[in-house]
N, C-alpha and C positions, 0 to 999 in steps of 0.2 A: 565818355572817356577820352580821360586829358593826355592827348597824342604825347605831347610836349614832357612832360612825365615821365610820360610810359618810355619812352625815346633815350630819355637820359638815365633813365633805371637798367635800360640794356645797354646804354654805353658805360655805365659805372661799374655793371657787371660782366658785362658778357666784349667789351672794345667794340660793343657794336652789332659785333659779327661779322658773317660772311656778307648777310645781305641783310635788309628789313622792308619789309612789305605792310604795307599800311592794308587795309578790307573794310570798307569802301577807301579808296585813296583822297575822295575828298571832307570824310567825317566819318573816320575809324570806329569801328565795333572790336575791330580785330587787331593786333600787329605782332606782327610773326620777325623775331630775329633767327635769321638762318645761322648752326653754329657752326654743323659739317656737312656741307652739301650736298647731294647723290652723285654728282659728277666729281668726287674726289674718291667713293666710294662707292660701287651700284646697289652693294649688297644692304648697306644701311644710311639713314640721313638723320640728323638732329636740330631740333628747334627750341626756340622758349617761345613760348607764344600770351600774350597776355589779353583776355578773353573779357568782353564786356555781352558778346551774342555772336557767335559766328552760324554758318548759313549750313543749313541742312545737306549731307555730300554723304557721297559710299568710295569705299577704294574697291576696286574686283581683285587686285593681290594683295592689297600693301596691308598689313599688319601692322596699330596705332598703337604705344603702352603708354596713357596718361602717368604721368609723376607730379603728383601735388606739389609745388615748391610755395604758393601761401593762397589765401583769399578761401573761395566757395564757389565751386562751379556746378550746375546742376547739372549735369554730363544727359543726353536724351543716347539714347540709343534704343533703337527699331522703335519699341511702343513704353519701354521703361525708362525710368529717371533715376539716376543713380547720382547722389549729392556726395562730390569730392571735398576732403578737406586737407591741408599740407600734411603729406606725409604718405595719402591715398595714391596706391594705384589700380588704373585699371584699363584691362588690354581690349580693343575695338580693333573684330576680325574680318576681314574681308567679307565686304557685302552687308554689311551690317550698318545702317543707313545713323548716322549721327550729326550732331550739334551739342555746342554750350552755351550758357548763360549764368550771367550774376545775377542776384534780384536786385532789386533797389537798396535792401538795406547791408549787404554782403561787400566786400573788399574784393578790387578788383584780381577776378581771380590770375597766376601766372602759373604757367604750365609747361613744365618737361614733354617734349612729345619725341619719342623713336619711332621712327621708322622701317617696317623691315618686309620687304625689299626696301631704298632707299624711295624716299616721295618724287614722284614726276605730275606732270601736269596733265596727263591724257589719262592718270589713276585718281583723278581727283574729279568726280563724276557728281555734279549739284542736282538736286532732286525740286 
């Protein structure tokens, strides 16, 4: 992932958001631009993520709605893989182990992610 280009894309499109998180920090494969943080309204939050490969995780209480903005995302959810493209919407329910990745020939996946209730670190459990 070209982090510099992705950060510029987020700056141009979203003014850099409220916060930008690079995972892992030293060589990111996922960059998250927080648009509406949980601390502003605990019932929901919204971020835009550039995903090359995210880490498998689960939420106990949060429902995530993925809305594809650009590219192709292979979303692993429990034992299934869903190929999401621009315009697709997919809902990840609490308790579902999930992670996303792009394939070598895919364009970088840009995803709008809405969380209800809002995302918290305590509810983001790596598996």
